[in-house]
C-alpha positions as CSV (number, residue, x, y, z in Angstrom):
1,M,0.0,0.1,-0.1
2,T,1.3,3.3,-1.0
3,V,0.6,6.2,1.5
4,R,1.8,9.7,0.9
5,T,1.1,12.7,3.4
6,I,0.3,16.2,1.7
7,E,2.1,19.0,3.2
8,V,1.1,22.5,2.7
9,P,3.9,24.9,2.2
10,E,4.7,27.3,5.0
11,N,4.4,30.2,2.5
12,N,1.0,29.5,1.6
13,P,-1.4,32.4,1.4
14,V,-4.7,30.5,2.3
15,F,-3.2,28.9,5.5
16,G,-0.7,31.6,6.5
17,E,0.7,31.1,9.9
18,T,-1.8,28.5,10.6
19,T,0.2,25.7,8.9
20,S,2.3,25.4,12.4
21,A,-0.4,23.8,13.7
22,F,0.1,20.5,11.7
23,A,3.7,19.9,13.5
24,G,2.5,21.6,16.6
25,F,-0.2,19.1,16.9
26,G,1.6,16.1,15.0
27,Y,-0.9,15.4,12.2
28,S,-1.0,16.1,8.3
29,A,-3.1,18.1,6.4
30,A,-4.1,15.5,4.2
31,V,-3.1,11.8,3.3
32,R,-3.4,9.9,-0.1
33,A,-3.9,6.0,-0.1
34,H,-5.9,3.6,-2.1
35,G,-6.9,6.5,-4.5
36,L,-8.5,8.8,-2.1
37,L,-7.3,11.9,-0.4
38,F,-8.2,12.0,3.4
39,I,-8.2,15.6,4.7
40,A,-7.9,16.3,8.4
41,G,-10.5,18.2,10.3
42,T,-10.2,21.9,9.0
43,I,-11.0,24.9,10.9
44,G,-12.0,28.4,10.0
45,R,-9.0,30.0,11.5
46,R,-7.9,33.2,9.2
47,A,-4.4,33.0,7.5
48,D,-3.2,35.4,10.4
49,G,-4.3,32.9,13.1
50,T,-7.4,34.9,14.2
51,I,-10.8,33.5,14.7
52,P,-13.8,34.8,12.8
53,D,-16.9,36.1,14.8
54,T,-19.4,34.6,12.3
55,I,-20.5,30.9,11.3
56,E,-20.3,32.2,7.7
57,E,-16.7,33.4,7.6
58,Q,-15.5,30.4,9.5
59,T,-17.2,28.2,7.2
60,E,-16.1,29.8,4.0
61,T,-12.4,30.0,5.6
62,A,-12.4,26.1,6.2
63,L,-14.0,25.4,3.0
64,R,-11.4,27.6,1.1
65,K,-8.6,25.6,3.0
66,I,-10.1,22.3,1.8
67,E,-10.3,23.9,-1.7
68,E,-6.6,24.7,-1.3
69,I,-5.4,21.1,-0.3
70,L,-7.3,19.7,-2.9
71,R,-5.7,22.3,-5.4
72,L,-2.4,21.1,-4.3
73,E,-3.3,17.6,-5.6
74,D,-4.7,18.9,-9.1
75,L,-8.3,18.2,-7.7
76,D,-11.3,20.6,-6.9
77,M,-14.2,20.4,-4.7
78,S,-16.0,18.1,-7.5
79,A,-13.5,15.3,-6.0
80,L,-15.0,15.6,-2.8
81,V,-17.0,12.1,-2.1
82,D,-17.5,12.4,1.8
83,V,-17.8,15.1,4.3
84,T,-18.2,15.3,8.0
85,S,-18.9,18.6,9.7
86,Y,-18.9,19.3,13.4
87,H,-20.8,22.3,15.0
88,V,-21.0,24.3,18.0
89,D,-24.5,25.2,19.0
90,I,-25.6,23.8,15.8
91,R,-29.2,24.9,15.9
92,R,-28.2,28.5,16.0
93,H,-25.4,28.1,13.6
94,L,-26.7,25.9,11.1
95,P,-28.4,28.5,8.6
96,G,-25.5,30.6,8.0
97,F,-23.3,27.2,7.9
98,I,-25.6,26.1,4.9
99,E,-25.7,29.6,3.4
100,A,-22.0,29.9,3.1
101,K,-21.9,26.1,2.2
102,R,-24.1,26.7,-0.9
103,R,-21.9,29.5,-2.0
104,L,-18.9,27.2,-2.3
105,V,-20.0,23.5,-2.7
106,E,-21.7,22.6,-5.9
107,A,-23.3,19.5,-7.5
108,P,-22.6,16.9,-7.7
109,Y,-22.6,16.8,-3.9
110,P,-20.4,14.7,-1.7
111,T,-22.1,12.5,1.1
112,W,-22.2,14.9,4.1
113,T,-22.6,14.2,7.8
114,I,-23.4,17.0,10.3
115,I,-22.9,16.7,14.0
116,G,-23.3,18.8,17.0
117,V,-20.6,19.4,19.2
118,S,-20.3,20.9,22.7
119,G,-16.9,22.6,21.5
120,L,-13.9,22.5,19.4
121,A,-10.1,22.7,20.0
122,S,-10.2,26.6,20.7
123,P,-12.6,28.9,22.0
124,G,-14.4,30.7,19.3
125,L,-14.5,27.9,16.8
126,L,-17.7,27.3,15.5
127,V,-17.2,24.5,12.9
128,E,-14.7,22.0,11.6
129,I,-15.0,20.2,8.5
130,R,-13.1,17.0,7.5
131,A,-13.5,15.6,4.1
132,T,-12.4,12.5,1.8
133,A,-11.8,13.0,-2.0
134,A,-11.4,10.5,-5.0
135,Y,-8.5,11.0,-7.6
136,P,-9.6,10.4,-11.1
137,D,-9.1,6.8,-12.0
138,T,-6.0,7.6,-14.1
139,H,-4.3,8.5,-10.7
140,R,-4.4,5.1,-9.4
């Protein structure tokens, strides 16, 4: 089995200084195995490290980071096959999440599981999104 980790360059404009979290917490942004790309839970922390106040901006920021990881692998959002999102105060924030998601995720839609949680890694975080993408058959 061939497994390859995907590294986000330190100077990446989408991730900015947040790339330090990968080494700091000991995980990879994404791992490629068996024709799939497994993308770690991604949060809506801005490139400068600050956390937006709104669910809409946090959702858009997290999805843009997923989009950037896909771009690094010559994929786009249409490659997503499975997504799970974790939401603090889900009933309050779900409408804003759905609004931001509609702007960035188009058909064909991946499967998506939405889970309510009591909290995430840092105070102020409202959403975390993990995803799996499939490479075209020619990449196998």
